[in-house]
Jmol script that loads the backbone (N, CA, C; Angstrom):
load data "model"
ATOM      1  N   UNK A   1    -142.430   9.839  52.337  1.00  0.00           N
ATOM      2  CA  UNK A   1    -141.441  10.235  52.299  1.00  0.00           C
ATOM      3  C   UNK A   1    -141.003  10.816  54.010  1.00  0.00           C
ATOM      4  N   UNK A   2    -140.375  10.202  54.868  1.00  0.00           N
ATOM      5  CA  UNK A   2    -139.818  10.194  56.189  1.00  0.00           C
ATOM      6  C   UNK A   2    -138.870  11.152  56.131  1.00  0.00           C
ATOM      7  N   UNK A   3    -139.220  12.396  56.989  1.00  0.00           N
ATOM      8  CA  UNK A   3    -138.360  12.960  57.446  1.00  0.00           C
ATOM      9  C   UNK A   3    -137.854  12.669  58.688  1.00  0.00           C
ATOM     10  N   UNK A   4    -136.325  13.042  59.050  1.00  0.00           N
ATOM     11  CA  UNK A   4    -135.818  12.796  60.470  1.00  0.00           C
ATOM     12  C   UNK A   4    -134.856  13.853  60.277  1.00  0.00           C
ATOM     13  N   UNK A   5    -135.000  14.462  61.677  1.00  0.00           N
ATOM     14  CA  UNK A   5    -134.190  15.437  61.856  1.00  0.00           C
ATOM     15  C   UNK A   5    -133.130  14.850  63.063  1.00  0.00           C
ATOM     16  N   UNK A   6    -131.898  15.582  62.900  1.00  0.00           N
ATOM     17  CA  UNK A   6    -131.190  14.964  63.976  1.00  0.00           C
ATOM     18  C   UNK A   6    -130.843  15.930  65.065  1.00  0.00           C
ATOM     19  N   UNK A   7    -131.593  16.953  65.140  1.00  0.00           N
ATOM     20  CA  UNK A   7    -131.612  17.766  66.332  1.00  0.00           C
ATOM     21  C   UNK A   7    -132.712  18.674  66.296  1.00  0.00           C
ATOM     22  N   UNK A   8    -133.249  19.606  67.677  1.00  0.00           N
ATOM     23  CA  UNK A   8    -133.952  19.736  67.995  1.00  0.00           C
ATOM     24  C   UNK A   8    -134.180  21.519  67.056  1.00  0.00           C
ATOM     25  N   UNK A   9    -132.767  21.852  66.628  1.00  0.00           N
ATOM     26  CA  UNK A   9    -132.446  23.128  66.058  1.00  0.00           C
ATOM     27  C   UNK A   9    -132.908  22.631  64.652  1.00  0.00           C
ATOM     28  N   UNK A  10    -132.430  21.805  64.119  1.00  0.00           N
ATOM     29  CA  UNK A  10    -132.697  21.326  62.742  1.00  0.00           C
ATOM     30  C   UNK A  10    -134.457  21.341  62.525  1.00  0.00           C
ATOM     31  N   UNK A  11    -134.996  20.810  63.408  1.00  0.00           N
ATOM     32  CA  UNK A  11    -136.524  20.720  63.550  1.00  0.00           C
ATOM     33  C   UNK A  11    -137.419  22.070  63.436  1.00  0.00           C
ATOM     34  N   UNK A  12    -136.429  22.837  64.541  1.00  0.00           N
ATOM     35  CA  UNK A  12    -136.944  24.455  64.538  1.00  0.00           C
ATOM     36  C   UNK A  12    -136.891  25.172  63.259  1.00  0.00           C
ATOM     37  N   UNK A  13    -135.543  24.869  62.485  1.00  0.00           N
ATOM     38  CA  UNK A  13    -135.194  25.757  61.248  1.00  0.00           C
ATOM     39  C   UNK A  13    -136.347  25.365  60.184  1.00  0.00           C
ATOM     40  N   UNK A  14    -136.743  23.988  60.519  1.00  0.00           N
ATOM     41  CA  UNK A  14    -137.222  23.480  59.143  1.00  0.00           C
ATOM     42  C   UNK A  14    -139.192  24.113  59.250  1.00  0.00           C
ATOM     43  N   UNK A  15    -139.183  24.177  60.697  1.00  0.00           N
ATOM     44  CA  UNK A  15    -140.635  24.948  60.981  1.00  0.00           C
ATOM     45  C   UNK A  15    -140.721  26.218  60.958  1.00  0.00           C
ATOM     46  N   UNK A  16    -139.877  27.363  60.742  1.00  0.00           N
ATOM     47  CA  UNK A  16    -139.756  28.219  61.071  1.00  0.00           C
ATOM     48  C   UNK A  16    -140.318  28.974  59.882  1.00  0.00           C
ATOM     49  N   UNK A  17    -140.650  28.802  59.098  1.00  0.00           N
ATOM     50  CA  UNK A  17    -141.634  29.205  57.889  1.00  0.00           C
ATOM     51  C   UNK A  17    -143.273  29.274  58.765  1.00  0.00           C
ATOM     52  N   UNK A  18    -143.543  28.542  59.430  1.00  0.00           N
ATOM     53  CA  UNK A  18    -145.067  28.442  60.146  1.00  0.00           C
ATOM     54  C   UNK A  18    -144.971  29.392  61.358  1.00  0.00           C
ATOM     55  N   UNK A  19    -143.828  29.281  62.082  1.00  0.00           N
ATOM     56  CA  UNK A  19    -143.699  30.146  63.097  1.00  0.00           C
ATOM     57  C   UNK A  19    -143.507  31.736  62.811  1.00  0.00           C
ATOM     58  N   UNK A  20    -142.947  31.936  61.710  1.00  0.00           N
ATOM     59  CA  UNK A  20    -143.090  33.108  60.965  1.00  0.00           C
ATOM     60  C   UNK A  20    -144.412  33.741  60.740  1.00  0.00           C
ATOM     61  N   UNK A  21    -145.248  33.157  60.206  1.00  0.00           N
ATOM     62  CA  UNK A  21    -146.294  33.153  60.011  1.00  0.00           C
ATOM     63  C   UNK A  21    -147.403  33.266  61.360  1.00  0.00           C
ATOM     64  N   UNK A  22    -147.131  32.558  61.857  1.00  0.00           N
ATOM     65  CA  UNK A  22    -147.923  32.823  63.169  1.00  0.00           C
ATOM     66  C   UNK A  22    -147.300  34.174  64.159  1.00  0.00           C
ATOM     67  N   UNK A  23    -146.472  34.196  63.914  1.00  0.00           N
ATOM     68  CA  UNK A  23    -146.071  35.481  64.400  1.00  0.00           C
ATOM     69  C   UNK A  23    -146.332  37.061  63.954  1.00  0.00           C
ATOM     70  N   UNK A  24    -146.761  36.519  62.565  1.00  0.00           N
ATOM     71  CA  UNK A  24    -147.500  37.584  61.968  1.00  0.00           C
ATOM     72  C   UNK A  24    -149.196  37.898  62.192  1.00  0.00           C
ATOM     73  N   UNK A  25    -149.707  36.881  62.750  1.00  0.00           N
ATOM     74  CA  UNK A  25    -151.099  36.904  63.720  1.00  0.00           C
ATOM     75  C   UNK A  25    -150.879  37.169  64.952  1.00  0.00           C
ATOM     76  N   UNK A  26    -149.786  37.314  65.946  1.00  0.00           N
ATOM     77  CA  UNK A  26    -149.594  37.524  66.805  1.00  0.00           C
ATOM     78  C   UNK A  26    -149.208  38.891  66.986  1.00  0.00           C
ATOM     79  N   UNK A  27    -148.514  39.695  65.800  1.00  0.00           N
ATOM     80  CA  UNK A  27    -148.007  41.232  66.306  1.00  0.00           C
ATOM     81  C   UNK A  27    -149.556  41.563  65.611  1.00  0.00           C
ATOM     82  N   UNK A  28    -150.406  41.160  64.382  1.00  0.00           N
ATOM     83  CA  UNK A  28    -151.513  41.615  64.455  1.00  0.00           C
ATOM     84  C   UNK A  28    -152.434  41.858  65.489  1.00  0.00           C
ATOM     85  N   UNK A  29    -152.730  41.021  66.209  1.00  0.00           N
ATOM     86  CA  UNK A  29    -153.573  40.570  67.372  1.00  0.00           C
ATOM     87  C   UNK A  29    -152.973  41.192  68.854  1.00  0.00           C
ATOM     88  N   UNK A  30    -151.852  41.781  68.687  1.00  0.00           N
ATOM     89  CA  UNK A  30    -151.415  43.145  69.793  1.00  0.00           C
ATOM     90  C   UNK A  30    -150.275  42.134  70.652  1.00  0.00           C
ATOM     91  N   UNK A  31    -149.678  41.123  69.690  1.00  0.00           N
ATOM     92  CA  UNK A  31    -148.522  40.305  71.032  1.00  0.00           C
ATOM     93  C   UNK A  31    -147.407  40.470  70.210  1.00  0.00           C
ATOM     94  N   UNK A  32    -146.919  41.587  70.196  1.00  0.00           N
ATOM     95  CA  UNK A  32    -145.676  41.660  68.882  1.00  0.00           C
ATOM     96  C   UNK A  32    -144.552  41.660  69.871  1.00  0.00           C
ATOM     97  N   UNK A  33    -144.637  41.755  71.255  1.00  0.00           N
ATOM     98  CA  UNK A  33    -143.476  41.315  72.094  1.00  0.00           C
ATOM     99  C   UNK A  33    -143.034  39.932  72.135  1.00  0.00           C
ATOM    100  N   UNK A  34    -144.100  38.939  71.358  1.00  0.00           N
ATOM    101  CA  UNK A  34    -143.456  37.328  71.578  1.00  0.00           C
ATOM    102  C   UNK A  34    -142.456  37.337  70.440  1.00  0.00           C
ATOM    103  N   UNK A  35    -141.672  36.114  70.575  1.00  0.00           N
ATOM    104  CA  UNK A  35    -141.270  35.674  69.402  1.00  0.00           C
ATOM    105  C   UNK A  35    -141.338  34.313  69.085  1.00  0.00           C
ATOM    106  N   UNK A  36    -140.604  34.272  67.968  1.00  0.00           N
ATOM    107  CA  UNK A  36    -140.621  32.601  67.344  1.00  0.00           C
ATOM    108  C   UNK A  36    -140.709  31.987  68.329  1.00  0.00           C
ATOM    109  N   UNK A  37    -139.244  31.825  69.284  1.00  0.00           N
ATOM    110  CA  UNK A  37    -139.031  30.791  70.014  1.00  0.00           C
ATOM    111  C   UNK A  37    -140.130  30.877  71.451  1.00  0.00           C
ATOM    112  N   UNK A  38    -140.829  31.564  71.745  1.00  0.00           N
ATOM    113  CA  UNK A  38    -141.852  31.241  72.510  1.00  0.00           C
ATOM    114  C   UNK A  38    -143.257  30.462  72.229  1.00  0.00           C
ATOM    115  N   UNK A  39    -143.352  30.895  70.953  1.00  0.00           N
ATOM    116  CA  UNK A  39    -144.359  29.850  70.645  1.00  0.00           C
ATOM    117  C   UNK A  39    -143.717  28.294  70.567  1.00  0.00           C
ATOM    118  N   UNK A  40    -142.422  28.000  69.877  1.00  0.00           N
ATOM    119  CA  UNK A  40    -141.675  26.708  70.132  1.00  0.00           C
ATOM    120  C   UNK A  40    -141.609  26.275  71.155  1.00  0.00           C
ATOM    121  N   UNK A  41    -141.554  27.245  72.204  1.00  0.00           N
ATOM    122  CA  UNK A  41    -141.088  26.510  73.630  1.00  0.00           C
ATOM    123  C   UNK A  41    -142.559  26.246  74.165  1.00  0.00           C
ATOM    124  N   UNK A  42    -143.639  26.957  74.395  1.00  0.00           N
ATOM    125  CA  UNK A  42    -144.527  26.743  74.819  1.00  0.00           C
ATOM    126  C   UNK A  42    -145.190  25.374  74.360  1.00  0.00           C
ATOM    127  N   UNK A  43    -145.098  25.172  72.813  1.00  0.00           N
ATOM    128  CA  UNK A  43    -145.569  23.603  72.033  1.00  0.00           C
ATOM    129  C   UNK A  43    -144.839  22.561  72.736  1.00  0.00           C
ATOM    130  N   UNK A  44    -143.657  23.006  72.981  1.00  0.00           N
ATOM    131  CA  UNK A  44    -142.667  21.875  73.085  1.00  0.00           C
ATOM    132  C   UNK A  44    -142.574  21.439  74.509  1.00  0.00           C
ATOM    133  N   UNK A  45    -142.831  22.354  75.584  1.00  0.00           N
ATOM    134  CA  UNK A  45    -143.335  22.084  76.540  1.00  0.00           C
ATOM    135  C   UNK A  45    -145.040  21.616  77.119  1.00  0.00           C
ATOM    136  N   UNK A  46    -145.556  22.053  76.303  1.00  0.00           N
ATOM    137  CA  UNK A  46    -147.087  21.688  76.784  1.00  0.00           C
ATOM    138  C   UNK A  46    -147.967  20.974  76.082  1.00  0.00           C
ATOM    139  N   UNK A  47    -147.620  21.360  74.842  1.00  0.00           N
ATOM    140  CA  UNK A  47    -148.363  20.318  73.833  1.00  0.00           C
ATOM    141  C   UNK A  47    -147.944  18.894  73.279  1.00  0.00           C
ATOM    142  N   UNK A  48    -146.436  18.858  72.928  1.00  0.00           N
ATOM    143  CA  UNK A  48    -145.462  18.209  72.364  1.00  0.00           C
ATOM    144  C   UNK A  48    -144.687  17.541  73.354  1.00  0.00           C
ATOM    145  N   UNK A  49    -145.127  17.529  74.559  1.00  0.00           N
ATOM    146  CA  UNK A  49    -144.104  17.097  75.783  1.00  0.00           C
ATOM    147  C   UNK A  49    -144.073  15.441  75.750  1.00  0.00           C
ATOM    148  N   UNK A  50    -145.361  14.997  75.775  1.00  0.00           N
ATOM    149  CA  UNK A  50    -145.182  13.392  75.650  1.00  0.00           C
ATOM    150  C   UNK A  50    -145.868  12.479  74.172  1.00  0.00           C
ATOM    151  N   UNK A  51    -145.729  13.779  73.490  1.00  0.00           N
ATOM    152  CA  UNK A  51    -145.968  13.085  72.273  1.00  0.00           C
ATOM    153  C   UNK A  51    -144.491  12.191  71.613  1.00  0.00           C
ATOM    154  N   UNK A  52    -145.382  11.164  70.797  1.00  0.00           N
ATOM    155  CA  UNK A  52    -144.112  10.615  69.991  1.00  0.00           C
ATOM    156  C   UNK A  52    -144.208  10.608  68.610  1.00  0.00           C
ATOM    157  N   UNK A  53    -143.372  10.256  67.772  1.00  0.00           N
ATOM    158  CA  UNK A  53    -143.711  10.383  66.294  1.00  0.00           C
ATOM    159  C   UNK A  53    -144.519  11.437  65.619  1.00  0.00           C
ATOM    160  N   UNK A  54    -144.497  12.270  66.176  1.00  0.00           N
ATOM    161  CA  UNK A  54    -145.276  13.475  65.441  1.00  0.00           C
ATOM    162  C   UNK A  54    -144.761  14.122  63.955  1.00  0.00           C
ATOM    163  N   UNK A  55    -146.011  14.050  63.398  1.00  0.00           N
ATOM    164  CA  UNK A  55    -145.922  14.111  61.895  1.00  0.00           C
ATOM    165  C   UNK A  55    -145.551  15.879  61.986  1.00  0.00           C
ATOM    166  N   UNK A  56    -144.710  16.117  60.886  1.00  0.00           N
ATOM    167  CA  UNK A  56    -144.661  17.524  60.222  1.00  0.00           C
ATOM    168  C   UNK A  56    -145.376  18.339  60.167  1.00  0.00           C
ATOM    169  N   UNK A  57    -146.683  17.463  59.542  1.00  0.00           N
ATOM    170  CA  UNK A  57    -147.827  18.723  59.090  1.00  0.00           C
ATOM    171  C   UNK A  57    -148.703  18.710  60.438  1.00  0.00           C
ATOM    172  N   UNK A  58    -148.573  17.693  61.415  1.00  0.00           N
ATOM    173  CA  UNK A  58    -149.229  18.182  62.647  1.00  0.00           C
ATOM    174  C   UNK A  58    -148.406  19.251  63.293  1.00  0.00           C
ATOM    175  N   UNK A  59    -147.263  19.150  63.413  1.00  0.00           N
ATOM    176  CA  UNK A  59    -146.933  20.005  64.033  1.00  0.00           C
ATOM    177  C   UNK A  59    -147.071  21.880  63.462  1.00  0.00           C
ATOM    178  N   UNK A  60    -146.919  21.558  62.306  1.00  0.00           N
ATOM    179  CA  UNK A  60    -147.099  23.014  61.337  1.00  0.00           C
ATOM    180  C   UNK A  60    -148.417  23.562  61.858  1.00  0.00           C
ATOM    181  N   UNK A  61    -149.667  22.428  61.685  1.00  0.00           N
ATOM    182  CA  UNK A  61    -150.856  22.962  62.137  1.00  0.00           C
ATOM    183  C   UNK A  61    -150.904  23.350  63.607  1.00  0.00           C
ATOM    184  N   UNK A  62    -150.486  22.586  64.829  1.00  0.00           N
ATOM    185  CA  UNK A  62    -149.991  23.036  65.933  1.00  0.00           C
ATOM    186  C   UNK A  62    -149.971  24.566  66.153  1.00  0.00           C
ATOM    187  N   UNK A  63    -148.624  24.868  65.242  1.00  0.00           N
ATOM    188  CA  UNK A  63    -147.822  26.329  65.363  1.00  0.00           C
ATOM    189  C   UNK A  63    -149.303  27.114  64.703  1.00  0.00           C
ATOM    190  N   UNK A  64    -149.914  26.754  63.998  1.00  0.00           N
ATOM    191  CA  UNK A  64    -150.876  28.168  63.511  1.00  0.00           C
ATOM    192  C   UNK A  64    -152.040  28.196  64.122  1.00  0.00           C
ATOM    193  N   UNK A  65    -152.376  27.353  64.949  1.00  0.00           N
ATOM    194  CA  UNK A  65    -153.448  27.319  65.315  1.00  0.00           C
ATOM    195  C   UNK A  65    -153.456  27.515  66.819  1.00  0.00           C
ATOM    196  N   UNK A  66    -152.551  27.294  67.413  1.00  0.00           N
ATOM    197  CA  UNK A  66    -152.107  27.419  68.840  1.00  0.00           C
ATOM    198  C   UNK A  66    -152.725  28.990  69.219  1.00  0.00           C
ATOM    199  N   UNK A  67    -153.402  28.793  70.084  1.00  0.00           N
ATOM    200  CA  UNK A  67    -154.363  30.236  70.967  1.00  0.00           C
ATOM    201  C   UNK A  67    -153.249  30.988  71.559  1.00  0.00           C
ATOM    202  N   UNK A  68    -153.625  32.336  70.603  1.00  0.00           N
ATOM    203  CA  UNK A  68    -152.571  33.466  71.094  1.00  0.00           C
ATOM    204  C   UNK A  68    -152.373  33.952  72.463  1.00  0.00           C
ATOM    205  N   UNK A  69    -153.458  33.708  73.211  1.00  0.00           N
ATOM    206  CA  UNK A  69    -153.632  33.984  74.864  1.00  0.00           C
ATOM    207  C   UNK A  69    -152.717  32.675  75.506  1.00  0.00           C
ATOM    208  N   UNK A  70    -152.704  31.342  75.002  1.00  0.00           N
ATOM    209  CA  UNK A  70    -152.140  30.520  76.040  1.00  0.00           C
ATOM    210  C   UNK A  70    -150.611  30.678  75.686  1.00  0.00           C
ATOM    211  N   UNK A  71    -149.987  31.331  74.516  1.00  0.00           N
ATOM    212  CA  UNK A  71    -148.587  31.725  74.517  1.00  0.00           C
ATOM    213  C   UNK A  71    -148.353  32.770  75.444  1.00  0.00           C
ATOM    214  N   UNK A  72    -149.042  33.671  75.253  1.00  0.00           N
ATOM    215  CA  UNK A  72    -149.166  35.086  75.870  1.00  0.00           C
ATOM    216  C   UNK A  72    -148.901  34.506  77.676  1.00  0.00           C
ATOM    217  N   UNK A  73    -149.794  33.905  78.030  1.00  0.00           N
ATOM    218  CA  UNK A  73    -149.637  32.893  79.126  1.00  0.00           C
ATOM    219  C   UNK A  73    -148.591  32.836  79.548  1.00  0.00           C
ATOM    220  N   UNK A  74    -147.897  31.732  79.145  1.00  0.00           N
ATOM    221  CA  UNK A  74    -146.931  30.671  79.222  1.00  0.00           C
ATOM    222  C   UNK A  74    -145.410  31.741  79.243  1.00  0.00           C
ATOM    223  N   UNK A  75    -145.722  32.972  77.979  1.00  0.00           N
ATOM    224  CA  UNK A  75    -144.370  33.689  78.194  1.00  0.00           C
ATOM    225  C   UNK A  75    -144.604  34.820  79.100  1.00  0.00           C
ATOM    226  N   UNK A  76    -145.596  35.125  79.899  1.00  0.00           N
ATOM    227  CA  UNK A  76    -145.567  36.096  81.399  1.00  0.00           C
ATOM    228  C   UNK A  76    -145.154  35.063  82.529  1.00  0.00           C
ATOM    229  N   UNK A  77    -145.515  33.634  82.434  1.00  0.00           N
ATOM    230  CA  UNK A  77    -145.149  32.918  83.479  1.00  0.00           C
ATOM    231  C   UNK A  77    -144.059  32.600  83.873  1.00  0.00           C
ATOM    232  N   UNK A  78    -143.218  32.468  82.557  1.00  0.00           N
ATOM    233  CA  UNK A  78    -141.800  32.265  82.402  1.00  0.00           C
ATOM    234  C   UNK A  78    -141.085  33.555  82.990  1.00  0.00           C
ATOM    235  N   UNK A  79    -141.519  34.941  82.442  1.00  0.00           N
ATOM    236  CA  UNK A  79    -140.931  35.843  83.096  1.00  0.00           C
ATOM    237  C   UNK A  79    -141.005  36.189  84.431  1.00  0.00           C
ATOM    238  N   UNK A  80    -142.242  35.884  85.015  1.00  0.00           N
ATOM    239  CA  UNK A  80    -142.469  35.892  86.508  1.00  0.00           C
ATOM    240  C   UNK A  80    -141.296  34.919  87.180  1.00  0.00           C
ATOM    241  N   UNK A  81    -140.882  33.689  86.328  1.00  0.00           N
ATOM    242  CA  UNK A  81    -140.061  32.675  87.111  1.00  0.00           C
ATOM    243  C   UNK A  81    -139.176  33.385  87.206  1.00  0.00           C
ATOM    244  N   UNK A  82    -138.749  33.682  86.082  1.00  0.00           N
ATOM    245  CA  UNK A  82    -137.127  34.482  85.652  1.00  0.00           C
ATOM    246  C   UNK A  82    -136.887  35.762  86.796  1.00  0.00           C
ATOM    247  N   UNK A  83    -137.907  36.492  87.127  1.00  0.00           N
ATOM    248  CA  UNK A  83    -137.821  37.307  87.688  1.00  0.00           C
ATOM    249  C   UNK A  83    -137.640  36.999  89.745  1.00  0.00           C
ATOM    250  N   UNK A  84    -138.334  36.048  89.777  1.00  0.00           N
ATOM    251  CA  UNK A  84    -138.365  35.424  91.050  1.00  0.00           C
ATOM    252  C   UNK A  84    -136.980  34.750  91.453  1.00  0.00           C
ATOM    253  N   UNK A  85    -136.532  34.112  90.464  1.00  0.00           N
ATOM    254  CA  UNK A  85    -135.070  33.711  90.654  1.00  0.00           C
ATOM    255  C   UNK A  85    -134.200  34.834  91.154  1.00  0.00           C
ATOM    256  N   UNK A  86    -134.171  35.914  89.789  1.00  0.00           N
ATOM    257  CA  UNK A  86    -133.382  37.019  90.340  1.00  0.00           C
ATOM    258  C   UNK A  86    -133.599  37.342  91.732  1.00  0.00           C
ATOM    259  N   UNK A  87    -134.790  37.662  91.981  1.00  0.00           N
ATOM    260  CA  UNK A  87    -135.242  38.304  93.326  1.00  0.00           C
ATOM    261  C   UNK A  87    -134.530  37.427  94.445  1.00  0.00           C
ATOM    262  N   UNK A  88    -134.854  36.451  94.483  1.00  0.00           N
ATOM    263  CA  UNK A  88    -134.497  35.006  95.757  1.00  0.00           C
ATOM    264  C   UNK A  88    -132.698  34.699  95.254  1.00  0.00           C
ATOM    265  N   UNK A  89    -132.357  34.978  94.547  1.00  0.00           N
ATOM    266  CA  UNK A  89    -130.781  34.596  94.366  1.00  0.00           C
ATOM    267  C   UNK A  89    -129.933  35.430  94.714  1.00  0.00           C
ATOM    268  N   UNK A  90    -130.403  36.769  94.838  1.00  0.00           N
ATOM    269  CA  UNK A  90    -129.398  37.861  95.037  1.00  0.00           C
ATOM    270  C   UNK A  90    -129.195  37.681  96.756  1.00  0.00           C
TER     271      UNK A  90
END
end "model"
wireframe off; spacefill off
backbone 0.3
color backbone group
């Protein structure tokens, strides 16, 4: 059975149970400030960027097995970029 998603939002919603499971792991490991969107954005920008025809099962596996520290580093990098932009745009 092939699943096709009409939008990234639809795919995100389908992956939400895996994202919520990973969030439980992140909270248990001291990364409670991260959000499901941070995991999603990290994987979308870093791991899945040049991928084509990803299987839903592979995406779930990526979500559940992504290194917590890599997501954290990505999050902090984005925060720093945002802060630099605010500082220099003033």
